[in-house]
N, C-alpha and C positions, 0 to 999 in steps of 0.2 A: 377819217376824223382829222376835224380842223384843230392841229394842237397850239395855235395863234388865241384862241378867245378860251375861257373859260365854260364849263361845261354850267356852273352854277349860276341860274339867274339873278340879277341883283335884286330883286325882291324875297328872296330865299336869306340873303346873309342882312341878318340885324345892327340897324347903327347903333353908335353910340348910345343916344337917348334910349332907345328900347333896350340892351343891354344892360344900362346903367338903370333903368324899372326894375328890369327881371331881377337884377341883382339884390336892388332893396326889396321890393316884395320875396326873393328865397329865404333871406337872411332873418327877415323879422319872421315868417312864418317857420322858419327853422330853430331860432334864438328868442322863442317870445320871452325867455328872461333876462334877456339885454335890451328890453323895452321900459322904459321908467313909465310910473303913473303917468306924468304928463305925456307921455308917446314919444318923447326922444328918446333917441340912444346914441349915445357918444361911442359905443363898441361897434355898431353895426356903420354909422359915418366914417367912422376909423378906418376898417374893411374897404369902404365906400371911395374915400379920397387915395388911399392905396392903391388900388384896383385901377383908379382914373391914373395916376403916376404909372401905372406900368404901360397903363396903355400909349401914356404919350411918349415913353423915354421907349418903347419898343417901336412908334411911330419914328423918332426920330433919327433912331440910330439906323435904319433901314434904309 
């Protein structure tokens, strides 16, 4: 077994844009009460922004 390369295909690892979209959709599906009548969701936006910060911080600190 070759241990110098990951056995996970690159196509199996979601990119940031896909993770962001999945989180966006999941938050809104799981918490429809967070969505305003105009379709905006400050609570979801806050969670999404915090997620982005955590990903950035993790990447910078590695």
